[in-house]
PAPALUM-836229 format. One record per residue (C-alpha): chain; z, y, x. Coordinates in pm, whole numbers, plus 50000, padded with zeros to 5 digits. Layout:
PAPALUM-836229
R  chain      z      y      x
R      A      Z      Y      X
...
This chain:
PAPALUM-836229
R  chain      z      y      x
R      A  63743  62359  86629
R      A  63455  62606  86573
R      A  63368  62460  86232
R      A  63728  62469  86106
R      A  63870  62746  85892
R      A  64163  62959  86002
R      A  64398  62749  85791
R      A  64273  62425  85950
R      A  64303  62570  86299
R      A  64656  62688  86233
R      A  64762  62349  86095
R      A  64586  62163  86377
R      A  64773  62366  86639
R      A  65103  62318  86454
R      A  65049  61939  86439
R      A  64908  61886  86788
R      A  65195  62033  86991
R      A  65480  61818  86850
R      A  65250  61513  86832
R      A  65168  61524  87203
R      A  65526  61613  87292
R      A  65659  61316  87098
R      A  65410  61076  87259
R      A  65495  61193  87611
R      A  65870  61191  87544
R      A  65867  60846  87380
R      A  65657  60695  87660
R      A  65879  60856  87927
R      A  66200  60727  87768
R      A  66065  60374  87727
R      A  65928  60372  88084
R      A  66257  60495  88232
R      A  66451  60234  88036
R      A  66225  59955  88163
R      A  66183  60090  88517
R      A  66540  60021  88626
R      A  66524  59660  88507
R      A  66185  59610  88675
R      A  66311  59748  89006
R      A  66605  59507  88989
R      A  66377  59214  88901
R      A  66120  59289  89174
R      A  66380  59345  89446
R      A  66569  59026  89357
R      A  66238  58837  89359
R      A  66162  58968  89708
R      A  65838  59137  89607
R      A  65693  59472  89715
R      A  65827  59773  89525
R      A  65472  59894  89456
R      A  65427  59615  89199
R      A  65673  59798  88970
R      A  65413  60067  88902
R      A  65150  59805  88820
R      A  65386  59636  88576
R      A  65472  59968  88409
R      A  65102  60050  88377
R      A  65053  59723  88189
R      A  65338  59815  87953
R      A  65204  60161  87863
R      A  64963  60039  87588
R      A  65251  59864  87412
R      A  65463  60179  87434
R      A  65181  60397  87302
R      A  65121  60154  87014
R      A  65484  60213  86913
R      A  65485  60585  86987
R      A  65161  60688  86814
R      A  65287  60635  86453
R      A  65614  60818  86523
R      A  65426  61095  86703
R      A  65191  61139  86407
R      A  65486  61142  86167
R      A  65679  61407  86360
R      A  65369  61614  86429
R      A  65276  61645  86060
R      A  65637  61667  85941
R      A  65739  61945  86179
R      A  65420  62140  86111
R      A  65467  62135  85731
R      A  65840  62194  85761
R      A  65766  62509  85958
R      A  65526  62620  85685
R      A  65783  62545  85413
R      A  66084  62710  85578
R      A  65887  63027  85661
R      A  65745  63041  85301
R      A  65393  63018  85441
R      A  65341  62700  85238
R      A  65411  62888  84912
R      A  65168  63160  85017
R      A  64894  62907  85096
R      A  64944  62728  84765
R      A  64945  63064  84590
R      A  64592  63138  84710
R      A  64466  62802  84587
R      A  64517  62579  84894
R      A  64679  62266  84749
R      A  64829  61978  84940
R      A  64498  61790  84924
R      A  64329  62080  85101
R      A  64609  62117  85357
R      A  64605  61746  85441
R      A  64248  61749  85575
R      A  64353  61815  85934
R      A  64650  61571  85930
R      A  64418  61299  85801
R      A  64164  61381  86069
R      A  64440  61318  86324
R      A  64550  61006  86136
R      A  64201  60850  86131
R      A  64143  60925  86500
R      A  64480  60786  86603
R      A  64430  60486  86374
R      A  64109  60394  86556
R      A  64281  60446  86890
R      A  64577  60232  86786
R      A  64343  59964  86651
R      A  64168  59946  86989
R      A  64504  59931  87169
R      A  64664  59653  86961
R      A  64338  59468  86900
R      A  64181  59458  87244
R      A  64363  59652  87518
R      A  64721  59533  87465
R      A  64635  59159  87478
R      A  64484  59204  87825
R      A  64765  59427  87957
R      A  65028  59189  87818
R      A  64856  58905  88003
R      A  64842  59117  88319
R      A  65214  59188  88295
R      A  65299  58819  88256
R      A  65071  58731  88549
R      A  65253  58979  88773
R      A  65587  58826  88671
R      A  65453  58480  88758
R      A  65318  58600  89093
R      A  65653  58752  89181
R      A  65840  58431  89102
R      A  65588  58213  89288
R      A  65564  58440  89593
R      A  65192  58507  89552
R      A  65250  58881  89595
R      A  65426  58828  89925
R      A  65794  58848  90004
R      A  65965  59150  90150
R      A  66178  59062  90450
R      A  66547  59143  90407
R      A  66701  59288  90720
R      A  67011  59111  90845
R      A  66959  58806  90622
R      A  66796  58466  90665
R      A  66456  58476  90491
R      A  66298  58144  90394
R      A  65922  58206  90396
R      A  65840  57839  90340
R      A  66016  57502  90339
R      A  65982  57479  90717
R      A  66010  57839  90831
R      A  66324  58057  90840
R      A  66332  58407  90982
R      A  66601  58666  91049
R      A  66541  59018  91177
R      A  66775  59299  91282
R      A  66540  59591  91220
R      A  66205  59663  91057
R      A  65967  59956  91119
R      A  65629  60076  90990
R      A  65665  59914  90647
R      A  65747  59575  90795
R      A  65456  59558  91041
R      A  65685  59590  91344
R      A  65997  59370  91361
R      A  66284  59380  91610
R      A  66571  59145  91697
R      A  66408  58823  91577
R      A  66546  58474  91520
R      A  66300  58201  91409
R      A  66347  57838  91312
R      A  66031  57638  91232
R      A  65936  57270  91188
R      A  65589  57116  91191
R      A  65448  56802  91028
R      A  65496  56595  91348
R      A  65874  56639  91342
R      A  65885  56899  91620
R      A  66146  57172  91571
R      A  66122  57516  91731
R      A  66402  57772  91758
R      A  66310  58104  91913
R      A  66452  58450  91969
R      A  66244  58754  92057
R      A  66287  59126  92097
R      A  65981  59218  91891
R      A  65729  59054  91661
R      A  65455  59110  91404
R      A  65242  58910  91161
R      A  64867  58867  91223
R      A  64598  58732  90990
R      A  64363  58448  91082
R      A  64029  58315  90962
R      A  64218  58055  90759
R      A  64363  58222  90445
R      A  64635  57952  90431
R      A  64762  58027  90783
R      A  64901  58338  90953
R      A  65023  58399  91309
R      A  65364  58533  91396
R      A  65329  58694  91742
R      A  65658  58712  91932
R      A  65710  58940  92233
R      A  65963  58890  92517
R      A  66183  58605  92409
R      A  66306  58251  92467
R      A  66209  57931  92286
R      A  66369  57588  92245
R      A  66146  57298  92138
R      A  66299  56971  92021
R      A  66131  56644  91918
R      A  66195  56271  91910
R      A  65927  56245  92177
R      A  66135  56450  92423
R      A  66433  56309  92609
R      A  66583  56658  92632
R      A  66494  56980  92451
R      A  66235  57197  92623
R      A  66304  57564  92690
R      A  66055  57842  92754
R      A  66071  58209  92843
R      A  65768  58406  92732
R      A  65621  58751  92721
R      A  65400  58670  92422
R      A  65394  58364  92199
R      A  65187  58298  91882
R      A  65360  58084  91624
R      A  65128  57959  91343
R      A  65277  57956  90993
R      A  65128  57750  90713
R      A  65157  57943  90389
R      A  65292  57747  90092
R      A  65053  57654  89815
R      A  65088  57886  89516
R      A  65030  57758  89164
R      A  64756  57926  88964
R      A  64857  58123  88657
R      A  64744  57997  88320
R      A  64439  58140  88145
R      A  64488  58423  87895
R      A  64610  58289  87563
R      A  64623  57929  87691
R      A  64982  57889  87574
R      A  65006  57833  87198
R      A  65303  58069  87161
R      A  65128  58357  87342
R      A  64953  58501  87036
R      A  65015  58851  87172
R      A  64749  58780  87437
R      A  64472  58717  87183
R      A  64233  58985  87066
R      A  64169  59049  86696
R      A  63843  58846  86685
R      A  64022  58555  86855
R      A  64310  58574  86607
R      A  64065  58590  86317
R      A  63885  58280  86446
R      A  64210  58086  86482
R      A  64344  58205  86146
R      A  64046  58137  85922
R      A  63774  57993  86146
R      A  63931  57652  86201
R      A  63965  57685  86580
R      A  64347  57656  86585
R      A  64484  57347  86758
R      A  64731  57267  86481
R      A  64896  57411  86173
R      A  65175  57580  86371
R      A  64920  57761  86588
R      A  64727  57869  86277
R      A  65042  58011  86114
R      A  65131  58198  86432
R      A  64780  58344  86456
R      A  64775  58448  86089
R      A  65118  58609  86114
R      A  65030  58805  86426
R      A  64691  58908  86285
R      A  64838  59052  85965
R      A  65128  59208  86158
R      A  64881  59410  86364
R      A  64673  59503  86058
R      A  64966  59632  85848
R      A  65103  59827  86144
R      A  64767  60002  86183
R      A  64709  60047  85809
R      A  65049  60216  85778
R      A  64912  60513  85969
R      A  64701  60610  85665
R      A  65024  60663  85470
R      A  65212  60855  85738
R      A  65065  61201  85651
R      A  65175  61160  85289
R      A  65524  61047  85398
R      A  65553  61334  85645
R      A  65456  61599  85390
R      A  65690  61452  85126
R      A  65983  61469  85367
R      A  65890  61799  85528
R      A  65954  62031  85231
R      A  66328  62088  85178
R      A  66474  62224  84854
R      A  66464  62598  84803
R      A  66714  62802  85004
R      A  66769  62503  85231
R      A  66672  62459  85596
R      A  66809  62106  85629
R      A  66639  61873  85877
R      A  66743  61559  85688
R      A  66376  61475  85626
R      A  66315  61426  85999
R      A  66599  61174  86022
R      A  66492  60992  85705
R      A  66128  60974  85821
R      A  66214  60821  86158
R      A  66454  60573  85996
R      A  66189  60465  85741
R      A  65916  60412  86002
R      A  66144  60221  86241
R      A  66294  60013  85959
R      A  65946  59924  85833
R      A  65845  59817  86186
R      A  66154  59594  86213
R      A  66084  59448  85867
R      A  65732  59362  85981
R      A  65870  59188  86289
R      A  66100  58980  86071
R      A  65814  58900  85832
R      A  65594  58791  86124
R      A  65867  58554  86242
R      A  65916  58414  85891
R      A  65541  58361  85854
R      A  65519  58190  86193
R      A  65797  57949  86098
R      A  65622  57870  85769
R      A  65902  57999  85544
R      A  65668  58248  85369
R      A  65290  58278  85363
R      A  65203  58535  85631
R      A  64981  58733  85393
R      A  65261  58765  85138
R      A  65536  58827  85395
R      A  65348  59121  85550
R      A  65134  59277  85276
R      A  65391  59279  84993
R      A  65632  59507  85188
R      A  65335  59724  85283
R      A  65233  59766  84918
R      A  65592  59841  84812
R      A  65630  60093  85093
R      A  65295  60248  85001
R      A  65403  60280  84637
R      A  65725  60454  84745
R      A  65536  60699  84968
R      A  65276  60779  84699
R      A  65554  60839  84445
R      A  65734  61073  84687
R      A  65414  61264  84756
R      A  65318  61293  84388
R      A  65669  61416  84306
R      A  65626  61696  84557
R      A  65264  61779  84479
R      A  65257  61760  84098
R      A  65608  61843  83975
R      A  65714  62209  83993
R      A  66014  62236  84221
R      A  66010  61864  84292
R      A  66148  61763  84632
R      A  66183  61386  84690
R      A  66468  61436  84939
R      A  66656  61685  84722
R      A  66896  61423  84588
R      A  66951  61288  84942
R      A  67035  61637  85068
R      A  67276  61696  84781
R      A  67445  61363  84850
R      A  67460  61439  85225
R      A  67610  61780  85146
R      A  67883  61625  84930
R      A  67966  61371  85201
R      A  67981  61643  85465
R      A  68207  61859  85247
R      A  68438  61562  85186
R      A  68459  61490  85559
R      A  68535  61854  85640
R      A  68805  61849  85375
R      A  68967  61541  85524
R      A  68977  61671  85881
R      A  69257  61926  85824
R      A  69457  61661  85635
R      A  69423  61421  85929
R      A  69534  61699  86163
R      A  69845  61769  85959
R      A  69933  61399  85943
R      A  69891  61369  86321
R      A  70119  61668  86379
R      A  70380  61525  86140
R      A  70366  61188  86316
R      A  70412  61354  86654
């Protein structure tokens, strides 16, 4: 900041505050929306609640990849709108500071965030996406451990069922226990105990369930009558079920989101794809990531073009239009990626043609503002929105009179 002029410092401060606020707000909203569904999924899967925070941490790079372009757009747009509405923009242009000069700081932010977003979508997000899917697999398979449900029959393995009345100390101390277990020799054990706890052993595939003060019934084809036993302490070994190993990252052909940019490039044009379908999927995903990142170089121009309202107008229509354009372009890219994956359109054409058309529109809007005296690209939109609003306000009294007459 020491080497920047006063104008650059002022613009940098005006851009930074809404940019960071938008990033934090967008990430918080997306996390809260996902958190409730993750809590429901983890609890229904019988896993520890702490895994929710690990899953959310793996989702944060994806949320930031979506939030960074919108944050940059709103940061630059709100900063230049403030300059325009307060007439500071006219004063700056009057002393010779054109839009090219004023865009130095926004483009410094854009280049820095572009590199950050490229690292996120190219290298970080594939690993965190894989980590998220691995946690989902571990929950379903029971590799993360099951939480015991009080008052219900918990099946810890095919041959071990447990019910408890009360749990203390995060499940390390259990009370009011009923156990039913079978072993490989056909012996069945049913036991009740006042207290119990799980203990680890040297064998990672076996744990001990130590019961205190209870009764036990043992039944087998070898016994003429069931055997009963009263005990003060009894160790019941439990063989843990075998858990399947999760696949390697990117092993599934349809998991292109788990591949880094160099891996996608190798599959797309290096001949390492397993088949033509895998090559199309890799090419589509590669160009989807590239156009999403390249779009950030156009965002400062779009933000400035939408930030300056017509004279004697303080309308915020440009903010709405900007968000709609960025979100619509992202959805169009998602559709184009799907079309390229299915082979309906060449991935390069499906993704780069909309980018070039969108870039031409943004450059035209910026040149209209920067080179034409009094030119505001959203002026016609604001006039149309004003006419629609006036028509709606004119119809409301008419609807009120008709409602009163009908009553």
